Structure formats: C-alpha cells, structure tokens
Biopython code that builds the backbone (N, CA, C, O; Angstrom):
import numpy as np
from Bio.PDB.StructureBuilder import StructureBuilder

atoms = [
    (1, "MET", "N", (122.132, 77.147, 63.712)),
    (1, "MET", "CA", (120.760, 77.176, 63.254)),
    (1, "MET", "C", (120.311, 75.774, 62.844)),
    (1, "MET", "O", (119.151, 75.403, 63.025)),
    (2, "GLU", "N", (121.238, 75.010, 62.296)),
    (2, "GLU", "CA", (120.898, 73.649, 61.897)),
    (2, "GLU", "C", (120.599, 72.778, 63.117)),
    (2, "GLU", "O", (119.797, 71.847, 63.044)),
    (3, "ASP", "N", (121.256, 73.093, 64.246)),
    (3, "ASP", "CA", (121.004, 72.320, 65.464)),
    (3, "ASP", "C", (119.570, 72.501, 65.935)),
    (3, "ASP", "O", (118.925, 71.539, 66.352)),
    (4, "ILE", "N", (119.064, 73.743, 65.871)),
    (4, "ILE", "CA", (117.686, 74.008, 66.293)),
    (4, "ILE", "C", (116.714, 73.289, 65.368)),
    (4, "ILE", "O", (115.720, 72.717, 65.815)),
    (5, "GLY", "N", (117.014, 73.327, 64.073)),
    (5, "GLY", "CA", (116.160, 72.613, 63.116)),
    (5, "GLY", "C", (116.136, 71.127, 63.383)),
    (5, "GLY", "O", (115.084, 70.493, 63.295)),
    (6, "GLN", "N", (117.291, 70.565, 63.711)),
    (6, "GLN", "CA", (117.361, 69.126, 64.005)),
    (6, "GLN", "C", (116.591, 68.803, 65.286)),
    (6, "GLN", "O", (115.897, 67.789, 65.357)),
    (7, "LEU", "N", (116.714, 69.676, 66.306)),
    (7, "LEU", "CA", (115.973, 69.461, 67.556)),
    (7, "LEU", "C", (114.472, 69.500, 67.304)),
    (7, "LEU", "O", (113.730, 68.669, 67.828)),
    (8, "ILE", "N", (114.019, 70.473, 66.497)),
    (8, "ILE", "CA", (112.590, 70.573, 66.191)),
    (8, "ILE", "C", (112.133, 69.331, 65.440)),
    (8, "ILE", "O", (111.043, 68.814, 65.684)),
    (9, "GLN", "N", (112.962, 68.864, 64.536)),
    (9, "GLN", "CA", (112.601, 67.665, 63.785)),
    (9, "GLN", "C", (112.541, 66.439, 64.697)),
    (9, "GLN", "O", (111.673, 65.581, 64.532)),
    (10, "ASP", "N", (113.471, 66.357, 65.669)),
    (10, "ASP", "CA", (113.506, 65.190, 66.557)),
    (10, "ASP", "C", (112.407, 65.224, 67.614)),
    (10, "ASP", "O", (111.758, 64.208, 67.863)),
    (11, "PHE", "N", (112.189, 66.387, 68.241)),
    (11, "PHE", "CA", (111.274, 66.460, 69.385)),
    (11, "PHE", "C", (109.955, 67.162, 69.087)),
    (11, "PHE", "O", (108.982, 66.962, 69.814)),
    (12, "GLY", "N", (109.900, 67.954, 68.070)),
    (12, "GLY", "CA", (108.684, 68.690, 67.732)),
    (12, "GLY", "C", (108.751, 70.114, 68.259)),
    (12, "GLY", "O", (109.421, 70.416, 69.246)),
    (13, "PHE", "N", (108.035, 70.962, 67.564)),
    (13, "PHE", "CA", (108.064, 72.385, 67.912)),
    (13, "PHE", "C", (107.526, 72.672, 69.314)),
    (13, "PHE", "O", (108.146, 73.456, 70.032)),
    (14, "PRO", "N", (106.407, 72.080, 69.742)),
    (14, "PRO", "CA", (105.879, 72.408, 71.080)),
    (14, "PRO", "C", (106.874, 72.107, 72.209)),
    (14, "PRO", "O", (106.966, 72.875, 73.167)),
    (15, "ILE", "N", (107.602, 71.021, 72.109)),
    (15, "ILE", "CA", (108.564, 70.681, 73.160)),
    (15, "ILE", "C", (109.707, 71.682, 73.180)),
    (15, "ILE", "O", (110.099, 72.149, 74.249)),
    (16, "ILE", "N", (110.243, 72.015, 72.023)),
    (16, "ILE", "CA", (111.342, 72.977, 71.944)),
    (16, "ILE", "C", (110.863, 74.359, 72.400)),
    (16, "ILE", "O", (111.605, 75.077, 73.072)),
    (17, "ALA", "N", (109.639, 74.735, 72.044)),
    (17, "ALA", "CA", (109.085, 76.022, 72.471)),
    (17, "ALA", "C", (108.952, 76.067, 73.996)),
    (17, "ALA", "O", (109.237, 77.096, 74.609)),
    (18, "MET", "N", (108.526, 74.970, 74.604)),
    (18, "MET", "CA", (108.396, 74.926, 76.059)),
    (18, "MET", "C", (109.756, 75.001, 76.748)),
    (18, "MET", "O", (109.877, 75.623, 77.804)),
    (19, "VAL", "N", (110.761, 74.389, 76.178)),
    (19, "VAL", "CA", (112.109, 74.488, 76.734)),
    (19, "VAL", "C", (112.588, 75.932, 76.662)),
    (19, "VAL", "O", (113.168, 76.450, 77.617)),
    (20, "GLY", "N", (112.341, 76.583, 75.517)),
    (20, "GLY", "CA", (112.701, 78.000, 75.378)),
    (20, "GLY", "C", (111.947, 78.868, 76.368)),
    (20, "GLY", "O", (112.527, 79.772, 76.970)),
    (21, "LEU", "N", (110.663, 78.605, 76.543)),
    (21, "LEU", "CA", (109.854, 79.352, 77.507)),
    (21, "LEU", "C", (110.344, 79.113, 78.927)),
    (21, "LEU", "O", (110.374, 80.032, 79.746)),
    (22, "GLY", "N", (110.729, 77.865, 79.214)),
    (22, "GLY", "CA", (111.268, 77.568, 80.546)),
    (22, "GLY", "C", (112.541, 78.351, 80.811)),
    (22, "GLY", "O", (112.740, 78.869, 81.910)),
    (23, "TYR", "N", (113.404, 78.436, 79.804)),
    (23, "TYR", "CA", (114.638, 79.219, 79.976)),
    (23, "TYR", "C", (114.302, 80.693, 80.179)),
    (23, "TYR", "O", (114.924, 81.358, 81.007)),
    (24, "PHE", "N", (113.324, 81.212, 79.433)),
    (24, "PHE", "CA", (112.923, 82.612, 79.581)),
    (24, "PHE", "C", (112.411, 82.880, 80.996)),
    (24, "PHE", "O", (112.776, 83.882, 81.610)),
    (25, "VAL", "N", (111.573, 81.994, 81.508)),
    (25, "VAL", "CA", (111.045, 82.158, 82.864)),
    (25, "VAL", "C", (112.179, 82.094, 83.879)),
    (25, "VAL", "O", (112.201, 82.887, 84.821)),
    (26, "TYR", "N", (113.115, 81.175, 83.710)),
    (26, "TYR", "CA", (114.275, 81.087, 84.606)),
    (26, "TYR", "C", (115.096, 82.367, 84.563)),
    (26, "TYR", "O", (115.500, 82.884, 85.605)),
    (27, "TYR", "N", (115.346, 82.884, 83.355)),
    (27, "TYR", "CA", (116.119, 84.119, 83.204)),
    (27, "TYR", "C", (115.418, 85.286, 83.896)),
    (27, "TYR", "O", (116.052, 86.055, 84.620)),
    (28, "MET", "N", (114.115, 85.417, 83.675)),
    (28, "MET", "CA", (113.369, 86.523, 84.287)),
    (28, "MET", "C", (113.356, 86.377, 85.817)),
    (28, "MET", "O", (113.490, 87.374, 86.526)),
    (29, "TRP", "N", (113.199, 85.171, 86.326)),
    (29, "TRP", "CA", (113.168, 84.939, 87.772)),
    (29, "TRP", "C", (114.497, 85.312, 88.415)),
    (29, "TRP", "O", (114.519, 85.989, 89.443)),
    (30, "THR", "N", (115.600, 84.879, 87.820)),
    (30, "THR", "CA", (116.912, 85.208, 88.391)),
    (30, "THR", "C", (117.190, 86.694, 88.276)),
    (30, "THR", "O", (117.769, 87.285, 89.187)),
    (31, "ASN", "N", (116.789, 87.309, 87.170)),
    (31, "ASN", "CA", (116.985, 88.743, 87.005)),
    (31, "ASN", "C", (116.182, 89.507, 88.050)),
    (31, "ASN", "O", (116.674, 90.475, 88.628)),
    (32, "LEU", "N", (114.964, 89.080, 88.289)),
    (32, "LEU", "CA", (114.115, 89.726, 89.294)),
    (32, "LEU", "C", (114.741, 89.630, 90.671)),
    (32, "LEU", "O", (114.781, 90.614, 91.410)),
    (33, "ASN", "N", (115.229, 88.450, 91.020)),
    (33, "ASN", "CA", (115.807, 88.253, 92.352)),
    (33, "ASN", "C", (117.155, 88.940, 92.511)),
    (33, "ASN", "O", (117.485, 89.383, 93.611)),
    (34, "ASP", "N", (117.931, 89.039, 91.461)),
    (34, "ASP", "CA", (119.281, 89.589, 91.566)),
    (34, "ASP", "C", (119.339, 91.100, 91.385)),
    (34, "ASP", "O", (120.198, 91.757, 91.974)),
    (35, "VAL", "N", (118.446, 91.660, 90.585)),
    (35, "VAL", "CA", (118.535, 93.080, 90.251)),
    (35, "VAL", "C", (117.391, 93.885, 90.876)),
    (35, "VAL", "O", (117.623, 94.877, 91.566)),
    (36, "VAL", "N", (116.193, 93.457, 90.632)),
    (36, "VAL", "CA", (115.029, 94.255, 91.026)),
    (36, "VAL", "C", (114.781, 94.189, 92.530)),
    (36, "VAL", "O", (114.527, 95.218, 93.155)),
    (37, "GLU", "N", (114.850, 93.023, 93.109)),
    (37, "GLU", "CA", (114.562, 92.856, 94.544)),
    (37, "GLU", "C", (115.457, 93.721, 95.436)),
    (37, "GLU", "O", (114.933, 94.394, 96.324)),
    (38, "PRO", "N", (116.796, 93.735, 95.241)),
    (38, "PRO", "CA", (117.626, 94.608, 96.075)),
    (38, "PRO", "C", (117.307, 96.097, 95.883)),
    (38, "PRO", "O", (117.359, 96.875, 96.835)),
    (39, "ALA", "N", (116.980, 96.481, 94.659)),
    (39, "ALA", "CA", (116.640, 97.883, 94.407)),
    (39, "ALA", "C", (115.345, 98.268, 95.116)),
    (39, "ALA", "O", (115.238, 99.362, 95.671)),
    (40, "VAL", "N", (114.378, 97.382, 95.095)),
    (40, "VAL", "CA", (113.104, 97.652, 95.779)),
    (40, "VAL", "C", (113.329, 97.731, 97.288)),
    (40, "VAL", "O", (112.753, 98.587, 97.960)),
    (41, "GLU", "N", (114.153, 96.850, 97.812)),
    (41, "GLU", "CA", (114.434, 96.867, 99.249)),
    (41, "GLU", "C", (115.149, 98.172, 99.642)),
    (41, "GLU", "O", (114.841, 98.763, 100.677)),
    (42, "GLU", "N", (116.090, 98.607, 98.825)),
    (42, "GLU", "CA", (116.795, 99.864, 99.106)),
    (42, "GLU", "C", (115.830, 101.043, 99.060)),
    (42, "GLU", "O", (115.899, 101.935, 99.906)),
    (43, "MET", "N", (114.935, 101.051, 98.083)),
    (43, "MET", "CA", (113.950, 102.132, 97.993)),
    (43, "MET", "C", (112.984, 102.096, 99.175)),
    (43, "MET", "O", (112.523, 103.141, 99.634)),
    (44, "HIS", "N", (112.680, 100.904, 99.664)),
    (44, "HIS", "CA", (111.791, 100.765, 100.821)),
    (44, "HIS", "C", (112.406, 101.436, 102.050)),
    (44, "HIS", "O", (111.726, 102.159, 102.778)),
    (45, "PHE", "N", (113.699, 101.188, 102.272)),
    (45, "PHE", "CA", (114.364, 101.820, 103.412)),
    (45, "PHE", "C", (114.436, 103.330, 103.234)),
    (45, "PHE", "O", (114.278, 104.071, 104.204)),
    (46, "ALA", "N", (114.671, 103.797, 102.011)),
    (46, "ALA", "CA", (114.699, 105.236, 101.748)),
    (46, "ALA", "C", (113.328, 105.849, 102.006)),
    (46, "ALA", "O", (113.233, 106.957, 102.533)),
    (47, "LEU", "N", (112.274, 105.138, 101.640)),
    (47, "LEU", "CA", (110.914, 105.629, 101.872)),
    (47, "LEU", "C", (110.609, 105.721, 103.362)),
    (47, "LEU", "O", (110.002, 106.694, 103.810)),
    (48, "ILE", "N", (111.021, 104.727, 104.129)),
    (48, "ILE", "CA", (110.806, 104.762, 105.583)),
    (48, "ILE", "C", (111.537, 105.955, 106.190)),
    (48, "ILE", "O", (110.984, 106.654, 107.039)),
    (49, "LYS", "N", (112.771, 106.190, 105.762)),
    (49, "LYS", "CA", (113.542, 107.320, 106.264)),
    (49, "LYS", "C", (112.855, 108.636, 105.910)),
    (49, "LYS", "O", (112.790, 109.544, 106.739)),
    (50, "LEU", "N", (112.342, 108.745, 104.685)),
    (50, "LEU", "CA", (111.653, 109.958, 104.254)),
    (50, "LEU", "C", (110.376, 110.181, 105.058)),
    (50, "LEU", "O", (110.076, 111.312, 105.441)),
    (51, "ILE", "N", (109.629, 109.125, 105.316)),
    (51, "ILE", "CA", (108.404, 109.254, 106.118)),
    (51, "ILE", "C", (108.737, 109.730, 107.521)),
    (51, "ILE", "O", (108.028, 110.576, 108.067)),
    (52, "ASP", "N", (109.797, 109.207, 108.113)),
    (52, "ASP", "CA", (110.214, 109.656, 109.444)),
    (52, "ASP", "C", (110.590, 111.134, 109.432)),
    (52, "ASP", "O", (110.248, 111.865, 110.362)),
    (53, "GLN", "N", (111.282, 111.578, 108.399)),
    (53, "GLN", "CA", (111.671, 112.983, 108.309)),
    (53, "GLN", "C", (110.448, 113.879, 108.156)),
    (53, "GLN", "O", (110.394, 114.963, 108.738)),
    (54, "VAL", "N", (109.458, 113.427, 107.367)),
    (54, "VAL", "CA", (108.233, 114.211, 107.189)),
    (54, "VAL", "C", (107.479, 114.310, 108.510)),
    (54, "VAL", "O", (106.942, 115.368, 108.839)),
    (55, "ARG", "N", (107.434, 113.229, 109.263)),
    (55, "ARG", "CA", (106.759, 113.263, 110.567)),
    (55, "ARG", "C", (107.463, 114.230, 111.521)),
    (55, "ARG", "O", (106.814, 114.989, 112.241)),
    (56, "MET", "N", (108.792, 114.193, 111.516)),
    (56, "MET", "CA", (109.535, 115.116, 112.379)),
    (56, "MET", "C", (109.278, 116.557, 111.961)),
    (56, "MET", "O", (109.115, 117.429, 112.815)),
    (57, "LEU", "N", (109.240, 116.817, 110.657)),
    (57, "LEU", "CA", (108.958, 118.165, 110.166)),
    (57, "LEU", "C", (107.550, 118.595, 110.557)),
    (57, "LEU", "O", (107.334, 119.743, 110.944)),
    (58, "ASP", "N", (106.603, 117.688, 110.458)),
    (58, "ASP", "CA", (105.232, 117.996, 110.847)),
    (58, "ASP", "C", (105.156, 118.342, 112.333)),
    (58, "ASP", "O", (104.467, 119.287, 112.715)),
    (59, "ASN", "N", (105.857, 117.585, 113.167)),
    (59, "ASN", "CA", (105.886, 117.893, 114.600)),
    (59, "ASN", "C", (106.527, 119.253, 114.853)),
    (59, "ASN", "O", (106.054, 120.011, 115.700)),
    (60, "ASP", "N", (107.591, 119.567, 114.133)),
    (60, "ASP", "CA", (108.228, 120.878, 114.281)),
    (60, "ASP", "C", (107.287, 122.000, 113.871)),
    (60, "ASP", "O", (107.246, 123.045, 114.520)),
    (61, "LEU", "N", (106.537, 121.794, 112.806)),
    (61, "LEU", "CA", (105.588, 122.814, 112.362)),
    (61, "LEU", "C", (104.468, 123.006, 113.391)),
    (61, "LEU", "O", (104.028, 124.131, 113.629)),
    (62, "ILE", "N", (104.020, 121.932, 113.984)),
    (62, "ILE", "CA", (102.981, 122.038, 115.017)),
    (62, "ILE", "C", (103.509, 122.832, 116.201)),
    (62, "ILE", "O", (102.818, 123.711, 116.716)),
    (63, "ARG", "N", (104.738, 122.526, 116.641)),
    (63, "ARG", "CA", (105.327, 123.277, 117.757)),
    (63, "ARG", "C", (105.506, 124.748, 117.409)),
    (63, "ARG", "O", (105.238, 125.622, 118.234)),
    (64, "LEU", "N", (105.957, 125.023, 116.193)),
    (64, "LEU", "CA", (106.140, 126.410, 115.764)),
    (64, "LEU", "C", (104.811, 127.149, 115.731)),
    (64, "LEU", "O", (104.731, 128.304, 116.149)),
    (65, "GLN", "N", (103.767, 126.491, 115.234)),
    (65, "GLN", "CA", (102.450, 127.123, 115.187)),
    (65, "GLN", "C", (101.937, 127.413, 116.602)),
    (65, "GLN", "O", (101.311, 128.449, 116.829)),
    (66, "GLN", "N", (102.193, 126.520, 117.543)),
    (66, "GLN", "CA", (101.795, 126.764, 118.925)),
    (66, "GLN", "C", (102.539, 127.970, 119.503)),
    (66, "GLN", "O", (101.953, 128.783, 120.218)),
    (67, "LYS", "N", (103.814, 128.078, 119.193)),
    (67, "LYS", "CA", (104.587, 129.226, 119.681)),
    (67, "LYS", "C", (104.077, 130.525, 119.083)),
    (67, "LYS", "O", (103.951, 131.531, 119.781)),
    (68, "VAL", "N", (103.778, 130.502, 117.768)),
    (68, "VAL", "CA", (103.244, 131.704, 117.123)),
    (68, "VAL", "C", (101.898, 132.068, 117.726)),
    (68, "VAL", "O", (101.638, 133.243, 117.986)),
    (69, "ASP", "N", (101.046, 131.092, 117.953)),
    (69, "ASP", "CA", (99.741, 131.357, 118.568)),
    (69, "ASP", "C", (99.908, 131.948, 119.966)),
    (69, "ASP", "O", (99.165, 132.849, 120.354)),
    (70, "THR", "N", (100.876, 131.444, 120.715)),
    (70, "THR", "CA", (101.125, 131.961, 122.061)),
    (70, "THR", "C", (101.584, 133.408, 122.007)),
    (70, "THR", "O", (101.120, 134.237, 122.789)),
    (71, "VAL", "N", (102.489, 133.716, 121.094)),
    (71, "VAL", "CA", (102.975, 135.094, 120.964)),
    (71, "VAL", "C", (101.843, 136.014, 120.547)),
    (71, "VAL", "O", (101.713, 137.115, 121.083)),
    (72, "LEU", "N", (101.026, 135.585, 119.607)),
    (72, "LEU", "CA", (99.893, 136.425, 119.183)),
    (72, "LEU", "C", (98.902, 136.634, 120.319)),
    (72, "LEU", "O", (98.357, 137.725, 120.483)),
    (73, "GLN", "N", (98.673, 135.590, 121.097)),
    (73, "GLN", "CA", (97.760, 135.719, 122.242)),
    (73, "GLN", "C", (98.338, 136.677, 123.273)),
    (73, "GLN", "O", (97.607, 137.482, 123.850)),
    (74, "MET", "N", (99.653, 136.597, 123.509)),
    (74, "MET", "CA", (100.287, 137.516, 124.460)),
    (74, "MET", "C", (100.179, 138.959, 123.977)),
    (74, "MET", "O", (99.925, 139.859, 124.778)),
    (75, "LYS", "N", (100.370, 139.192, 122.672)),
    (75, "LYS", "CA", (100.236, 140.551, 122.128)),
    (75, "LYS", "C", (98.806, 141.047, 122.270)),
    (75, "LYS", "O", (98.573, 142.209, 122.603)),
    (76, "GLU", "N", (97.859, 140.168, 122.019)),
    (76, "GLU", "CA", (96.449, 140.552, 122.162)),
    (76, "GLU", "C", (96.126, 140.900, 123.617)),
    (76, "GLU", "O", (95.419, 141.871, 123.887)),
    (77, "ASN", "N", (96.651, 140.097, 124.554)),
    (77, "ASN", "CA", (96.432, 140.394, 125.972)),
    (77, "ASN", "C", (97.113, 141.705, 126.357)),
    (77, "ASN", "O", (96.572, 142.483, 127.143)),
    (78, "GLU", "N", (98.283, 141.942, 125.810)),
    (78, "GLU", "CA", (98.996, 143.193, 126.100)),
    (78, "GLU", "C", (98.212, 144.396, 125.576)),
    (78, "GLU", "O", (98.135, 145.420, 126.254)),
    (79, "LYS", "N", (97.635, 144.287, 124.393)),
    (79, "LYS", "CA", (96.803, 145.380, 123.838)),
    (79, "LYS", "C", (95.590, 145.624, 124.717)),
    (79, "LYS", "O", (95.218, 146.771, 124.963)),
    (80, "LYS", "N", (94.976, 144.556, 125.188)),
    (80, "LYS", "CA", (93.811, 144.714, 126.052)),
    (80, "LYS", "C", (94.199, 145.403, 127.356)),
    (80, "LYS", "O", (93.466, 146.258, 127.854)),
    (81, "ASP", "N", (95.357, 145.027, 127.909)),
    (81, "ASP", "CA", (95.831, 145.626, 129.159)),
    (81, "ASP", "C", (96.124, 147.105, 128.973)),
    (81, "ASP", "O", (95.766, 147.915, 129.828)),
    (82, "THR", "N", (96.759, 147.467, 127.887)),
    (82, "THR", "CA", (97.091, 148.882, 127.668)),
    (82, "THR", "C", (95.845, 149.690, 127.388)),
    (82, "THR", "O", (95.752, 150.840, 127.816)),
    (83, "SER", "N", (94.876, 149.115, 126.675)),
    (83, "SER", "CA", (93.638, 149.862, 126.415)),
    (83, "SER", "C", (92.811, 149.992, 127.672)),
    (83, "SER", "O", (92.110, 150.990, 127.841)),
    (84, "THR", "N", (92.868, 149.018, 128.556)),
    (84, "THR", "CA", (92.137, 149.088, 129.817)),
    (84, "THR", "C", (92.780, 150.129, 130.723)),
    (84, "THR", "O", (92.058, 150.854, 131.408)),
    (85, "LYS", "N", (94.091, 150.234, 130.756)),
    (85, "LYS", "CA", (94.779, 151.209, 131.590)),
    (85, "LYS", "C", (94.545, 152.627, 131.089)),
    (85, "LYS", "O", (94.460, 153.556, 131.893)),
    (86, "LYS", "N", (94.440, 152.812, 129.775)),
    (86, "LYS", "CA", (94.213, 154.138, 129.207)),
    (86, "LYS", "C", (92.812, 154.637, 129.537)),
    (86, "LYS", "O", (92.618, 155.827, 129.785)),
    (87, "THR", "N", (91.851, 153.748, 129.540)),
    (87, "THR", "CA", (90.477, 154.169, 129.825)),
    (87, "THR", "C", (90.275, 154.406, 131.320)),
    (87, "THR", "O", (89.350, 155.121, 131.707)),
    (88, "SER", "N", (91.093, 153.839, 132.137)),
    (88, "SER", "CA", (90.912, 153.986, 133.582)),
    (88, "SER", "C", (91.447, 155.273, 134.099)),
    (88, "SER", "O", (91.367, 155.538, 135.298)),
]
sb = StructureBuilder()
sb.init_structure("model")
sb.init_model(0)
sb.init_chain("A")
sb.init_seg("    ")
for serial, (resi, resn, name, xyz) in enumerate(atoms, 1):
    if name == "N":
        sb.init_residue(resn, " ", resi, " ")
    sb.init_atom(name, np.array(xyz, "f"), 0.0, 1.0, " ", f" {name:<3s}", serial, name[0])
structure = sb.get_structure()
C-alpha cells in the first residue's frame, strides 16, 4: 500500500489512475478474446445447425401436408364415384 502512495506522490493521481485503467482495458480485452469469443463462435455454429434442422423439419412438414391433402382428395373422389354409381 505504501508503494501505491509513493507512486501517487511521485507521478500524481491522474497518471496512476490512467495506468490502472489501461491495465483494466487490457485485462478485459484479453478476457474477451480468450473466453467470450470462442463461446460465441461455438454458439454460432450451433445456431446454424439448428436453423438447418428447422428447415429440414419444415420441408418434411410440407411434404407430409401434401400427402395428407392427396389422400383426402382421393377419398373425396372415391365418395363422389360411389355416389355417382349408386344414383345411376
């Protein structure tokens, strides 16, 4: 603690405060690059994979809906055919 007091006395508070702020900025910058950046990149790849899976699911749902519509249309045509044959 006496060393900090001596530094402040020799150089002044603003200079020592700026050195401390510079160290804080350096610490935050290295922490951001070492910890946060890789995590964000990993989450980015996970998000891309999830978007691809959602698109594939959406395509599957569209195909399934087309198949259901086709089956319903075939049943409707079959009902029309049977009702036409009964009236004839």
